[in-house]
C-alpha positions, 0 to 999 in steps of 0.5 A: 816156518810155515805161513800159519806159524808166521801168522801166529808169531805175528799175532803174539807180537802184536799182543805183546806190543799192545800189552806194553800200552795197557793201562796198569789198572785194567786186566789185559783180556778185558781190554781186548774183549772191549776193544774187539767187542767179543767175549772174554773166551774169544779174546783169550783164544786170540791172545793165545794164538789159537784163533787168528785175528781177521784183518778188521780186528788187526786194523782196529787194534793197531789204530787204537794202540798206535802200533805200526803193523809194517814195523811189527811185520818187518816190512818197513823201509829202514829210512822210515820212522814211527812218529806221532804228531797231533795237530794243535788248532787252538780255535778248537779248545778240545785239540789242546785238551787232548794234547795235554791229556796225551802228555799226561798219559805218557808221563803217568805210564812212565811213572809206574816203571821201576827203571823210568828216566827222563833225559832232556837237552833243551834249547828252550824251557821245557814243558815240564817246567812251564806247566807249573805256571799257567800264565806262562803256559797260556802265553806260549800257547797264545803266541802259537795261536797268533803266529800259526793260526792268525789269532787276533784276540787279546791274551785275556780273551784267549785264556777265557776261551781255553782255560778250564778247571780240568785243564789246570788239574791236568797241569798239576798232575803232570808236574806232580808225576814229573817230580816222581821220575828221575831226570837229567837235563842239559841247558846252555847259556841261551836256553832261557833266551827263547822265551825272553825274546818271545816276551820282548817281541810281544812287548815291542809290537804292543800286544800287552795291554799293560805291564802286569802280564809281562812282569808276571811272566818274567817273575815266573821264569825267575821261579823256574830258575830258582827251583832248578837251582834248588834242585841242582844244589841237592841233586833231587827234586820235589818232596820225594827227593827224586834223583835229578841232574842238571848240566850246563853246556858250552855247545849250542843245542839246536833243538829240544829233545825229551827222551822218556825211558821205561821198561825197555821202551823209549819215546823221544819228543822233539820240540816243534815251533813254540809249543807242539812236539813230534813224538818219535817211537823208532828204536834206532832214532831214540838210541841215537838221541840217547847217545847224543844226550849222553855225549853232550852231558859228558862235555858239559858241566854238572851243576849238582852237588859240590859244583857251587861256584859254577852253579851260582855263576850259571843261574846268576847269569840267567837271572840277570837276563830276566832282571834286565828285561823286567827293568826294560818293561818297568821303564817303558811303563813308567813304573818305579824300579824295584829290587828284583830278586 
């Protein structure tokens, strides 16, 4: 193949990759025209391959749409991965807003695909469940700010600084989209422990000004467990009855993996620390993680449908852990014990 033919082939591949990331409500040629600041006719010529892209145009398109040109050209080392990581400095509220917006853009795009699917292996309660409860979400973010960026203010000052109506709206949009996408997730008996230990730790170092907040956080975890049990009973989630599978594994899960699939494209979010994630786009890596999750599910107990005994036992044991912590909080605060359901 001559160099000119190779260049045309690479250019066509580049536009194919861009097309995958093109917003569904925008005409593709308009996107290219706007991005390169050229006429519609000039954009058409580049898309067809009759007009070669210059190096600046290639750079701008790859940067704008998150495309690795090395991978596209086949010159990437086989041991390298294509990843996206967004630093999350909570001293800059815009960083967190962009982080949440990034989650929304990913799930919004996946939602439009007919073959969309989300697979999760969780060693902690995943973001798609936490976002239903803003206090629990902000608590996890607050602990991240405290441990990573040495934030010394109170939880309520932190929330005042970072909470906006737009942010809460974005939370609602993400959870609404999540309920529209078929999903399966695997928990262990210890998945809920990570968050409970976090609450207990901040309780012990007296970071809570009163017992109201830790009790509320525990009740929100109970809400998550109740919702998951309800979804597991029916094998569906949300008012649209979207297919849902829930597994309990006796094997420990060393990290949380969220595999998002749509139209032959797979993205794997690997949980980092308390709140952040590393998004891996590498096909081989995603295939390996999918194989891991699939095999793990085969060795796990499906708690959906007729598995009533196993389902009641699993969720009962999880609720008991939360109830035990709530009793500890109430005793420490000299609050009369109440019946916790």
